[in-house]
N, C-alpha and C positions, 0 to 999 in steps of 0.2 A: 532674207533670213540666212545668216551665216552658220556653217557647221564647224564646231571646234574639233580639230584633230589632235589627239594626244601624241606627243613625240615618242618615237621608239627609244629603247634603251641606248642604242648606238648614237642617236641624235642628241640624247640628254648629256652624254659625256664627250661629244664632239668627234666620234669615230666616223671617218669618211667612208661612205659606201660607193662602190662603183656599180656598173650595170650587171645585173644578174642574168644568167643564161640558163634556160630550161633545157634539159637533156632530151633531144628528139627521140621518138619511139624507135626502138631497134638499135640505138647508139649504145656503146659499151659504157658501163659505170666507171667512176674514177679508178677503182681497183677491182678489175674483173676477177671472179673466182673460177678457176679452171684447173683441170688435172694437167700436170706438166706433160710435155711431149713424150718423155721417156716412159711415163706410166701408160700412156695410150699405146705406145709401141709394144709394151709387154702384154697388154690386154689383147692387142691385135695378134701377137704371136701365139697366145694361148688359143684364141679362136681358130687361127690358121692350123695349129697342130691338131685340134679336134676334127676339123673338116678333113684334113689330109688323112688322118688315121681312119676315120669313118669311110672315106672314099676307098682307101686301100683295102679295108676289111671287107667291104661289100663287093670287091672286084677281085676274083681269084687270080687273074692274070697279073694285075698290078701287085697283089700281095706276094705272089710267087717271086717276082723280080725283086721286090722290096726285101723279102727274107733272104734271098740269095746274096744281095748286096751287103746286108748286115752280117751274114755268116762269113763272107769274104773278109770284112774288116776284123771280125773276132778271130778268125784263123791267122791273120797277119800278126795280131797282137799276141796270140797264144804261141806263135812260133818263137818268141823271144823268152819264153818261160824258163826260169832257172830256180834253183832251190832258194837262194837268198832273196830274189825278187818276189817269189811266192810268199815267203814269210813276211816281207814288208807289206805286200798287198793285203794279206790277211789282217795284219795289225791295223792298217789304215781303215779297212772295212769295218772292223770291230769298233774302232775309235769313233767312227762317224754314224753308227746306228745303234739299235738296241736301247739299253738303259742309259747310254750317254745322252740320247735325245731327252729322256726324262729328266736327267740331272740338269741339263742346260735349261730346259723349260721351267723347272721349278726354281732354279737359281735366279733366272731372270724375273720370275714372279716375285720372289722374295726381295730382290733389289728394287723393283718398281714400287713395292709396298713400302720399303724403307724410305725411298725418296718421295713417296706420296704422289706418284704420277698415275693417278687412278684412270684417267682417260687413256693414257698410253697402255696401261694394263688391259683395259677393256678391249681396245683395238688389237692388242697383241693376241689375246685369247680368241677374240672373234674372228680375226683374219686367219689364224692358224686352224681354228675349228672348221670354218667354211671351206678353206683349201683342202683340209682332210676329207670332208664330206664329198667335195667335188672329185677328189682323187679316187676315193673308194668307189664312187658311182661310175666313173670312167673305167676304172680297173675292172669292175664286174661286167660292165657293158661290153668291153672289148674281149675280156677273158683270154688274154694272150698267154700261151705257155712260155717257158724259158727258152733260151736260144737252142737251135738245132745245129747239128753238124760239128759241134765242138764240145770237148769234154768240160763239164762244169766242175770247178774245183773249190767252190766257195759255198757258204750257207745262204739260203734264201727262203722266202715264205710267200705263198700265194701267187697270184698272177703277176705278169711282168710289166705291163704297160698301163700307166706311167710308173716309173721307179719311185715308190713311196718313200723309201729311206732317203733318196736324194732330195725329193720335194720337202720332206720334213726337216732335214738338216739345213737346207737353203732357207726355208721359212723361219726357223729358229734363229739362225745367224743374222738374217736381215732384221728380224725383230730386235735383236740385241743392238744392231747398228742404229736403228731408227728410234729406239726408246732409251738407250743408255749412252750413246756416243754423241758428243757435241757436233752440231752441223758444221760444215766447212771442211777444212783440211783434215781434221781427225776422222770425220766420217768418210771422207774420200779414201784415206788410208785403210780404214776398216773395210770398205767395199773391195779394195784391191786384195786384202788379206782373205776376205770371204771368197773371192773369185779363185784364188790359189787353193784354198781348202777344198772347195767344191770340185775343182778340176782334178785334184789328186784323188779325192774320194770317188769321182766318176771313173777315172782311169783305173783305179784299183778294182772296181766292180766289172769293168770291161775285161781287164786282165784275167780275173777269175771266171769270166764268162757267165756271171749270174744275171746280167742285163744285156739287152740289145743297145746299140748306140742311140736309137730313137727313144728308148725308155729313159735314158739319162737326160737327153735334151728335153723331153716332155716333162720330166720331173723338175728340171731347173726352171722351165717356163711356169709350171704350176706353182712352184715355191716362190717365184718372184712376182708374177702378175698380180695375184690377189693381195698379198701383204703390202707390196709397195704402193699399189693404188689406194689401199685402205689408209695407210699412214699419211700419204700426201693429201688425201681427201678429208680425213677426220682428225688428223693431228698435224696440220701444216706447221712448219717451223715458225712462221710469222706469228701464229696464234698460240701454239703450245710448244714453246722452245724447250729444248733439252739443254740444261746448263747446271753448273755446280757452284757458281759464284753466288754471293749473297744477293738477295732480292727475291721478289715474288714473281712466279711464273705468269700471274695475271697481267703483267705489264708487257705491252707490245712494243716491238721495235718500230720507231717512227722515223727511221732513216730510209734511204734507198727508195724503192718503188712506193712504199706506203707513204713516206714523207712527201714525195712529189704529188701523190694522189690526194693527200690531205690539203695541200696548198691549192691545187686546182679545184677541188670540191668546194672549199670555202669561198674561193673567188667566184665560182659559177653560182653557188646556191645562196650565199649571204652577201655577195658583192664586196667582200673584204679582201684586201691584198696582204697576205701573210708573208713577212720577210724573215721570220725566225720561229723555230719550234724547239722547245726545251722541256723535257720531263721534269716535274716538280713533285715534291711530297711523296715519293714512291715508297718510303719506309712505312708510312701510315695508311697506305691505300692498297687494298687487296682485291677490290671488286671492279676496278677499271684502271685505265692508264691516264693519270692526271697530267695535263700539259699547260705550259705557258706559251701563249702566242703573241709574237710581236707583229702588230698591224701597222702598215704604212699610213702615214698622215703627217700633219704638221701641227704639233709634234707627233712622233710615233706613240701608239697606244698599246698597252699590254692587256690581253684578255686571257681568260681561263677556259680550258676545255677538258672534257672527260671523254676518252675514247672507249667505247664499249664494243665487245666482240661476242660472237655466239658462245664462246667459252665462258664468258661471265654469266650468261643466262643459265647455262647448265650448272655452273657452280652455285648460282642462286637457288636452283631447284634442289640440289643436294643439301644445301644449307637449310632450307625450309623443311625438307623431308626429315632431316635429323632433329631439327627443333621440334617438329611434331612428335617424333618418337620420344624425345627427351622430356618435353613439357606438355604434350597433349593439347588440350583445348585452350591453353594460354596463348598458343601461337597458331592461330587458325587462318592466317592469311594464305591466299593462293599464290603459287609461284608464277613468275612471268613465263609465257609460252614462247615469246620471240624477243630478239634483241631490240626490234623496233618498238615493241610495247614497253620494254624497260626504259628506253631513252625518252619515249613519249611521256611515261609516268613521271619521271624526274622533272621534265620540263613543266608538266602540269603542277607538280607539288611546289616548284619554285614560284610559280605565279600565284598559287593558292596561299602560300605562306606570306607573300608580299601583300595579298589582299587583306589578310587578317593582322597585318602590322608586325610580322616577324622580320627582323633585319637579316636579309639573306641576299645572295647574288642575283642580279637581274639577268634573265635569260635572253640570249641574242638569237637563238634558233637552233634547229637540228640539221646536221649535215650527213648525208648518206655517202658512205665510202664504198661499201659493197652491199648491194641489196640483200636484206634479211640476214646479213652476217656481221657487218661493221657499221656503226653509226657514231657520230660525235655530237655532244651537247656543248655549245659555246655559251659562256656566261661572262658576267662582269668579273674583273680581277680586283681583289681588295688590296690595292697597292699600299704598302706601309703597314699592313696589319701583321700582328705576330700571334703565335699560338698562346692560348690563355695561360699556360704554365710558364711562359716566358715574360709575362706582363706583371707589373706591380698592381695588385688587386686592392682597390679602395672601396669605400662604401658604395660609391656610384656604380662600380662594375658589378658588385654583388647584387645590387638591385636590378641592374640591366639583365644579368643572367637569370635571376628568378622571375623577372617579368616575362621573359621568353617562355618559360614553362607555364606560367599563368595564362598567357595568351594561347598557347597550344591547348591547354585544358579547356579554355572557354570556347575554342573553335572546334573541339572534338577531335583533336589530332594528337599523335605521338610521334616523336622523332625516331625512337627505337635504336639510336646509335649515338647517344650523347657521350662523347669522350673528348679529351684535350685536343686531339687533332681536328675535331669538327667544330671547335669554338675558337674564333679569332677575336682579337681586341684591336680596335682602331679608334682614336679620338674619344676615348672614354666610353666606348660602347662595345658590348659583346655582339659578335656577328655569328650566325649559324650557317654552316655549309654542309655539303654532302647529305642531301635530303632524299636520296633514292629509296630509303627504307621508311619514309614517312607513311604512317597508316591513318586512314580516316575512320573515325569511330572505333578506336582500338579497345582492347579489354581494359578494365580499370587497373588491373595489375600492371599492364605495360605503361600506363600513364603515371602510376605511382613510382615505377622504376625510373622513369625519365626524371622525375623530381629528385629522387635520391641521388642519382648519378650527377646531376647538376650541382647539388649541394656538396657532394664529395669532392668534385673538381675544384670548386671555389674554396673549400676548406683546406685543400692541400697547400694553397698559397697563403692562407690566413689561419683561422682556427675554427673549430666546430661551434663554440659559443657565439661568436660574432655572426657567422652565417645563419645559425638557427634563429637568432634574434631578428635578423632581417627577414627571414622566411615567414615569421609570424605576421608580417605586414600583408602577406599575399595568400597565406594558407592557414587553415585552422590547425590547432594542435593535433586533432584526430587525423587530419590528412597527412601531417608530417609523420605521425606514428605509423600510419598505414604504409607510407613510402619506405621506411626503414625496416618494417616487418616483412616487406615483399622483396627486399634487395639483399642478396648475398651471392657469393661465388660467381657463377657464370651469368648471373643476371646483369652484371656490369661488363662492359667491353674489356678485352684483354689489355689494351693500352692503359686504361684507367686502373686496372688491378696492379699493373706493373708500377705505375706512378705511386700508388698508395703503398705498395710494398717498399719502394725506395724511400718514401717519406718516413716510414718506421712507426708512425702513430696509428693506433687502432681507431680510425675516424668513424667507422661504421658503428662500432660499439659505443663510442662517445655520443653519437647522435641518438642512439637508442636510449641511453640514459637520460638525455635531455628531454626526449619526447615522452608522452604518456605511455603507459603499458598497453601493448597491443598483441593479440595472439599472433604467433608466427604464421605467415601466409605460405602455404605449401606451394612449391613449384610444380610438384608432380600432380597432374590431373589425369586420372584414368578415364578412358571412354572406349566404347566399342571401336570407334574409328582409329584411335591410337593403337589399340591391341591389334586390329586388323592390318594397319600399315606396318607395324613392327614385325608381325608374323610374316607378312608377304615379303618385306625387305630382307629379313634375315634368311628366310627360306630361299629367296632368289640368290643371295650371296652364297649360301651353302651349296645350292645346285650348281652355280657357276664354278665354284672351287672344285667340286667333285668331278663335274664333267670336264673342266679344263685340265685337271690333273690326269684323268683317264685318257684324254686326247694326246697326252705326251707319252703314252705307253709305246712299246716297241712297234715301229711302223710295219713290221713284217707279219704281225698277228692279225691277218685279215681273212675272214671266211671266204670260201669259194662256193660255186654252184654245186648242185647235187651231182655226184659222179654216177650218171646213168650208164648202164652197160652199153657199149658202142665205141665209136671213135671220136667222141667229142674232145674239145680242147682241155676239158677238165680231166678226162682220162689220160690224155697225153701228159698233162702236168703231173698226174699221179705216177705215171711211168718214169718221169724224170726225177721224182722224189726218191725212188729206190731203183737205181739203174740195173741192179743185179737181179731183180725179181722177174721170174718167167711168167707169172700170172698176176693179175690185178683184181682185187675185190671191187665190186660195184653193186649198184642197186638194180636188181633185175625186175621184179614185179612185186609191188607192195600189196600185202593182203589187206582186206577190209579193216579199217580202223587204225592202220599204220600210216605214218607220214615221215617225210624227211625233216630233220631238225637243223643241222648245220654240218659243215665240213671244214677241216683245216688240213692244208697240204703244205708241207715244208720239206726242205732237203733232209733226207734220212727217214722220214715217216709221213704217213698220210692217215687221217682219221675222219670218219663220218659217223653221225649219230642219227638214230631213228627214234621216233616217239610213237606212243600207242595210246588210244583212248581208254584202254583198260590197264595197260602196264605203266602208263605215265610217261612224262618227259625223260629223255635219255635212257629209255628202256634198253636200247642196244647200241653199243659202239663197236665199230669195226676199224682196226688199226693195221695198216700195212707197214712192215719193218723188215730189215734185212734178216733178222733172226729173232727167235723168241725162246723163253725159258719154259719148258714143259715139265719141269720137276713137279712131281706129285699128281700129274695128269695121267689119265688112262687112255691108251690107244684103242680106238675102235675102228671098224670098217669105214672108210671114207666114201662120201657121196659125190666127191669131185674128182675128175680124172687127173692123174699126175700129182695128187696131194696125199698127205698123211694126216689123219684127223685125231685130235686128242680132246678129251672132255675132262673138266675139273669143276664139279659142282662145289659151291662154297656153303650155302645154307638154303633151307626151304622156308623157315619161319624166323622172324615174322614176315620176311619178304624174301623172294627168291633172288639169289645172286649166284653167278657162276661164270666160267670161262670156257671157251672153245678155241682150239688152235688148228689151223690148216698150214702145214709145212709143205713147201715145194721148192724147186730149184731156185736158189738165190734169194728166197724171201719167206715170210710167214705172215698169215692173216690171223689176228687175234680178235675173237668176239668176246665182249664182256656184257653180261646180262645184269641188269639192276632194275627189277620190277617194283612197282608200287606195292605197299602192303595189301594183302588180300587178293592180289592179282594171281591168276592161275599159272602154275609153272608150265602148263601145256602150251602156253603162248611161245615157248622156246622153239617149238616146231615151225612157227611162222618164219623163223630166220632162214630155214631151208628154202623157202619160196622168195623171201625178200632180197636175199643177197646171192649174187652169182660171181663168176670170174670171167675176165676177158684175157685171152692169151696175149702176151707182149708182142708176139710175132704178128698178130693182127694189126696192131697199131703201127709197127715198123713198116709193114707193107702199105698201109693207108697213107702214111706220111711220104713214103717214097713215091707213090703214084700221084699224090695231090700236090706235093711241094718240090719233089725231086731232091729232098734232103734226108739226112739220117737222124733217126731217134737214137741218140747215143746210149749205149748200155749193153746189156746182155743180148747177144744175137746181132749186134750192129756196132762194133767197136769204132771209136773215132780217134783221130790223131789231132793234136798230140795228146 
């Protein structure tokens, strides 16, 4: 008994296959996916900096030497200070921090939205936000004061290490380079410009002595490591190119390494020798990269291929999400979760359509380029076929097109993307291509729309009466009426709408007049799923916009730890904020029910807030400043040595508010009370217990003994 073996598609048209080679376990794929070496180096540098800083911070001997070395560098730079250099340094510092960061971030956001680079926008926000979180965490964990032993002549905010303004500016500028600048020479020039800008910005901060040299370096590494790795990992140039010429970003570059990988992969996995690769039909393809493959043989054969990447899968997810929001239950198909599943599904639908008699391309097989990231589907190439809008449409072709829809209906299928580019004509027969969106057991609405779109395409080249007459051979008048009652606007592919607009005739309305009356089928179908998806989607977008916008705020506005009375680094930082102050307010002993809320320490002032279970949040704020206005306040005996006390009650009802001032040499501490309604004004006496003062001389002596350096300011002048 003999077994009959059906020939493969390649054998049917005479394509010569060579030996296929299975990739051994552990061997690299044709196009490996990996982070470039430079990205790994930046990540290694980031880890190295963290390890070094932690090591130095936990070893007093190492930290002492480290601080002395940095002070020596700063003193050398400060030795060249002049009036005009100081003005330039201040201007550069202001230009690279504060609200300039906000303007750059929001401008980049706007441009990415205009160019519809949504993935780049997501990575831009995500990498910046994560870098900011890491920076704030490291900043608070190290709690490093500003430089010792040199006069600070510029503005600053919060702890010093790493330099958040440097990290923020670096991350923003690199984001601009990787999301808006074309790869290659333009991006290379952009990186050189960024290096120059960051170098000038860092030097200006060193000149003003607001940062240590290590703070600058750590800030640069933080601003480069995360963002660069993110862009190269999630938006590689090969998959998500930045370009401004016409064309769709879904199309991948098939030259260079990818081109060679495609040739080798097809040889090993399908046994075909490719001698030429050429992109085709790019103007009408947005979900893949269509290619023409010249295959060696006698004679040479041309095959067709569609290259899919992980970006196409993500685009498909967004497409189906928006369709669910727009049309609800009419579009209930599930998105593809992997690029492998997408290419497998199209291969399956090609075989399924052939089984039910739909003239479509024969599949040759699936080729893996990069596991789980890039795959290729190789199929038959319809040589000599032309797009339906370029062919002369006769009665036979009209019947051929209508038979395709009839067979789809009978098989319980819908193409879902019937447009001129997906219908070819060869030898008097209509051929259907691009079947990735074919749906099994679709909604009746979708099947009706397929019929209407096919008839509209055929009528563009003929007339509505002729196509309608032929359609009555395969469909009932009621089915035709349903088709045109369901079809309007976005129900038809954009290419078909453009062709109809160019034609000038209102073909849709003409078909409706020919068909029996039918109630208009609503596209909008509301359901709890649709409402939930829409609410979650728009809520997530709003949250991302708000959080992203806030993350671009001034990099100096970072809270610090509680300023407990003693010689902590936070108290030293407070002493640096007002160098003239002889005393510093601090948290002494919190009464029952009181707690620390937050603290801001910047050059020129320092404020901390206390909360109370009875007086509410922000019940008391204490601000240290060089001076204060006591106009309207009454002087009363002071409970603090070396201070003069003033009281200024504002109101008792409906809530207690008031101010207290402690004036001392070189500074002033302002207490502001703001109690919750109905809270007793007697809680003001808790401030006497909660807040105390540390003499500046205590901190000066502590730093001299522990570091051998000077806490510049009152009682310890520094040069220059």
